[in-house]
N, C-alpha and C positions, 0 to 999 in steps of 0.2 A: 852618964851614958858610960858605959863600958865599947870599948872597939868593936867587940862581935856583934853585940846590938846593932850598932850602927851601921855595919856590915850587912847586918839582916835586914834593916829598915833599906838601905838601896837595895838589894835585892829583889824585896817586895816589891819598892815601886818600878824597878827596872823590867820584871816582870807584868806588873800591870800594864807598863806603857807598850810593851811586848805586844800584851791581848789588844789594845785598843789599835795599834798600826795596823796590824794582821786585819783586823776585823774592818778598817779604811780601806786595805789595801784588796781585800776583797770586792768592795763596790768600784773598784778602778775599771773605766772601761780595760781588756783584754791585752792591747796592744803597751799602755802605758802600764799593767802591773807587772809584766813580762818584762819591761824595761826596768823598772825600779827594783824587780827581785835579781836580774843580773847585777844591778849596780850595787846591790848588799852582797850578796854575795863573794864580787871582789873586792869591796870595802871590808867586808872580815877577814877576808885573807891578809888584806896591805895591814892593817890597823896594827896588828901585833908588833910590829917593825917599826913602827912609827911609837907607841908606849913603853915598849920593853925598854929600850935607851934610858927614859924621862924616870923608871925608877932608882935608877944610880945617881942620880940628878936628886940635893936637899931644897928645901924649900916649902913652904904652905900651896905656892904657886903652883908648883910641880904637884904635890897632892890633889889639887882641884885639879890637875888638867890632866893627872893619869884617871882617878875617878870619872868624871865627865867623857874621855875615851873609852873608857871601861864598859859604863852603860850605852855608847854607840856600838860596841863592838856586842856587845850580849844582845840588841837590837836588830843589829845588822845579821848577826846567824841566824838569827829567829825567822826573819824575813825574809834571810835569802836560802835558806835551808832548800826550799823546794825547786830553785835553779837547776836544769842540767846545762852545763857549759859545753856539752857534746851536741848538743842545738843550736 
């Protein structure tokens, strides 16, 4: 398996997971959905500060950690994209 096909599979899993999360988010009560969107919005802003420095650390555990954080970042961007911080 080439690195590109592995990355492609990871992206496909992220997209599928985010669709599931968004569908479930739509079924939540309005207040809970608002809080979850706000948390996802701010998490999407902060996460790059966490995983970017890890890119400079070597090791297999680092690769897994960065991959996991990247998946969480993608999902948080998609879930938090409708949050308006001015409200």
